[in-house]
C-alpha positions as CSV (number, residue, x, y, z in Angstrom):
1,M,47.5,-84.4,-32.8
2,P,50.6,-86.2,-31.7
3,G,53.7,-83.7,-31.9
4,G,51.5,-80.8,-32.7
5,P,51.4,-77.6,-31.2
6,A,50.2,-77.6,-27.9
7,P,46.6,-75.8,-27.1
8,I,45.8,-73.0,-26.1
9,D,43.7,-72.9,-22.9
10,P,39.9,-71.3,-24.3
11,A,39.8,-69.6,-20.6
12,L,42.7,-67.2,-21.8
13,L,41.0,-66.7,-24.8
14,R,38.1,-65.6,-23.1
15,S,37.0,-62.3,-21.9
16,P,33.2,-60.6,-20.2
17,R,32.4,-59.8,-23.9
18,L,34.0,-61.8,-26.7
19,R,36.4,-64.5,-27.4
20,L,39.0,-65.3,-29.4
21,R,39.1,-68.7,-31.9
22,Q,40.2,-70.6,-34.6
23,W,38.1,-69.6,-37.8
24,T,35.2,-71.0,-39.6
25,P,34.0,-71.1,-43.6
26,A,31.5,-68.5,-42.0
27,D,33.9,-66.0,-41.1
28,R,34.6,-65.3,-44.4
29,A,32.0,-63.1,-45.8
30,P,32.0,-60.5,-42.7
31,F,35.7,-60.5,-42.9
32,A,35.4,-59.3,-46.7
33,A,33.1,-57.0,-45.8
34,L,35.4,-55.1,-43.3
35,N,38.2,-55.8,-45.8
36,A,36.7,-53.8,-48.3
37,D,35.3,-50.7,-46.4
38,P,37.8,-48.2,-46.8
39,V,37.4,-46.9,-43.4
40,V,38.4,-49.8,-42.1
41,M,41.5,-49.7,-44.6
42,E,42.2,-46.5,-44.6
43,H,46.0,-47.0,-43.3
44,F,46.3,-49.5,-45.3
45,P,47.9,-49.1,-48.9
46,A,44.3,-50.4,-50.4
47,P,40.9,-52.4,-49.5
48,L,40.8,-56.3,-50.5
49,D,38.7,-57.6,-52.8
50,R,36.9,-61.0,-51.8
51,A,39.6,-63.5,-53.2
52,Q,42.2,-61.2,-51.6
53,S,40.5,-61.3,-48.0
54,D,40.0,-65.0,-48.7
55,A,43.2,-65.9,-49.0
56,M,44.3,-64.0,-46.0
57,A,41.6,-65.9,-43.9
58,D,43.1,-69.0,-44.9
59,R,46.8,-67.9,-44.3
60,I,46.0,-67.2,-41.0
61,E,43.7,-70.2,-40.0
62,A,46.6,-72.1,-41.2
63,L,49.4,-70.6,-39.1
64,I,46.6,-71.5,-36.2
65,D,46.2,-75.3,-36.8
66,R,49.9,-75.3,-37.3
67,Q,51.5,-73.6,-34.3
68,G,48.5,-73.2,-32.2
69,W,47.8,-69.1,-32.1
70,G,47.8,-66.3,-34.5
71,F,45.4,-63.6,-35.3
72,W,42.5,-65.3,-33.7
73,A,38.9,-64.5,-35.2
74,A,37.4,-62.3,-32.5
75,E,33.3,-63.2,-31.3
76,L,31.2,-61.1,-29.5
77,L,29.6,-62.9,-26.8
78,E,26.9,-60.0,-25.5
79,G,24.9,-57.7,-27.6
80,L,26.3,-54.2,-28.2
81,D,23.2,-52.6,-26.6
82,G,24.2,-55.1,-23.5
83,A,20.5,-57.4,-24.7
84,G,22.4,-60.0,-25.9
85,T,20.8,-60.0,-28.9
86,S,24.2,-60.2,-31.0
87,G,25.9,-63.1,-29.2
88,G,28.2,-65.0,-30.9
89,T,28.8,-62.6,-34.0
90,F,32.4,-62.2,-35.6
91,M,33.9,-59.1,-35.2
92,G,37.3,-59.3,-37.3
93,F,40.8,-60.7,-35.7
94,I,42.8,-60.3,-32.7
95,G,46.0,-61.8,-31.9
96,L,49.8,-62.3,-32.2
97,H,52.2,-63.1,-35.5
98,R,55.5,-63.8,-36.2
99,P,56.0,-61.2,-39.2
100,T,57.3,-62.4,-42.3
101,A,58.3,-58.9,-43.7
102,P,62.2,-57.9,-43.5
103,L,61.2,-55.3,-41.0
104,P,64.4,-54.0,-39.1
105,F,63.6,-54.9,-35.5
106,A,62.8,-58.5,-36.6
107,P,63.0,-61.2,-35.4
108,C,59.5,-60.0,-33.0
109,V,56.4,-61.3,-32.4
110,E,53.5,-58.1,-32.6
111,I,49.9,-58.3,-31.1
112,G,47.3,-56.9,-34.0
113,W,43.5,-55.8,-34.7
114,R,41.1,-55.5,-37.6
115,L,37.5,-54.8,-35.9
116,A,34.8,-54.2,-38.4
117,R,32.8,-50.3,-37.6
118,P,30.1,-51.7,-35.8
119,F,32.7,-52.4,-33.0
120,W,35.0,-49.7,-32.8
121,G,34.4,-47.2,-29.6
122,R,33.5,-49.7,-27.7
123,G,37.0,-50.8,-25.9
124,L,36.9,-54.0,-27.4
125,A,40.3,-54.1,-29.4
126,T,41.6,-53.2,-26.1
127,E,39.8,-55.9,-24.2
128,G,40.6,-58.7,-26.9
129,A,44.3,-57.7,-26.9
130,R,45.1,-57.7,-23.3
131,L,43.4,-61.6,-23.4
132,A,46.6,-61.9,-26.3
133,L,49.2,-60.4,-24.5
134,R,48.4,-62.9,-21.3
135,V,48.8,-65.6,-23.7
136,G,51.7,-64.3,-25.6
137,F,53.5,-63.7,-22.3
138,E,52.1,-66.6,-19.8
139,A,51.4,-69.4,-22.2
140,L,54.2,-69.1,-25.1
141,G,56.7,-67.1,-22.8
142,L,57.3,-64.5,-24.8
143,E,60.3,-61.7,-23.2
144,E,58.7,-58.9,-25.9
145,I,55.4,-58.6,-28.0
146,V,56.0,-55.1,-30.4
147,A,53.1,-53.6,-32.1
148,F,53.1,-51.0,-35.2
149,T,50.6,-49.6,-37.3
150,A,51.2,-46.5,-40.1
151,Q,52.7,-43.0,-38.2
152,R,49.3,-41.3,-38.8
153,N,46.8,-43.9,-37.5
154,R,46.3,-42.6,-34.2
155,R,43.6,-44.7,-33.2
156,S,45.7,-48.1,-33.6
157,Q,48.2,-46.1,-31.2
158,A,45.6,-45.2,-28.6
159,V,44.9,-49.1,-28.3
160,M,48.6,-49.7,-27.9
161,E,49.2,-46.9,-25.5
162,R,46.3,-48.1,-23.5
163,L,47.4,-51.8,-23.6
164,G,50.9,-49.9,-21.7
165,M,53.2,-50.6,-24.6
166,H,55.4,-47.9,-24.9
167,G,56.6,-45.7,-27.8
168,S,60.3,-45.9,-29.7
169,P,60.2,-42.9,-31.8
170,S,63.4,-43.5,-32.8
171,E,62.9,-46.8,-34.2
172,A,60.2,-45.5,-36.7
173,F,60.3,-46.7,-40.2
174,E,59.3,-47.0,-43.6
175,H,57.2,-50.3,-44.0
176,P,58.7,-52.3,-46.7
177,S,55.7,-53.8,-47.8
178,V,54.3,-51.3,-48.7
179,P,54.9,-48.9,-52.0
180,E,57.2,-46.0,-51.7
181,G,56.0,-42.9,-51.9
182,H,52.7,-44.4,-49.8
183,A,50.7,-42.2,-47.6
184,V,50.9,-45.2,-44.9
185,R,54.2,-46.4,-45.9
186,P,56.1,-44.3,-42.8
187,H,55.0,-46.2,-39.6
188,V,55.6,-46.2,-35.6
189,L,56.4,-49.0,-33.5
190,Y,55.7,-49.8,-29.7
191,R,57.1,-52.3,-27.6
192,L,56.2,-54.5,-24.5
193,T,58.4,-56.1,-21.9
194,R,57.0,-59.0,-19.9
195,T,58.7,-57.6,-16.9
196,V,56.8,-54.3,-17.6
197,W,53.6,-55.9,-18.2
198,R,53.7,-57.6,-14.6
199,V,54.4,-54.6,-13.1
200,S,51.3,-53.0,-14.9
201,L,49.3,-56.3,-14.0
202,Q,50.2,-55.0,-10.3
203,E,49.5,-52.0,-10.5
204,A,46.5,-52.3,-12.1
């Protein structure tokens, strides 16, 4: 629409196995299922009920409508067994977000992901996050993208490291949106500049 955000080239949001896209009503039920999974939500304060999950999806969708980017719905384009049996399957979200919490390193743009358990351990979060980094640095012209997670969440930290992000131990922090004393309140911060990202592409 006139005056709206410039659309992101769909080619930037697609890889051999997945694509990132705007949310649809059909995504709400599988999103609620993964948000209710205590294993998926182990490093968050608590699982979400259906109303909380739907409200989160509504906010994400509205942000993408308004600014043209965000935590896109991540869709598998091929079967988990390579047979193409699960094409078009909603996996969760991957993308970029401007946090609103009073974080000590704000303002910033973060990269994040949350996938249902059947899609873990297959490199899909890393593959999708690489698309999001490219959008952030090439299409949006960002100078830096950050990532943060609970200190004990080694699985997500491993993805950050595979993306070429660098931990900043001196900037470990207590997440202000997590209750004091909660096990997931201590967080770690990772950073990646556009310059370092470009060098990593040349070396790949």
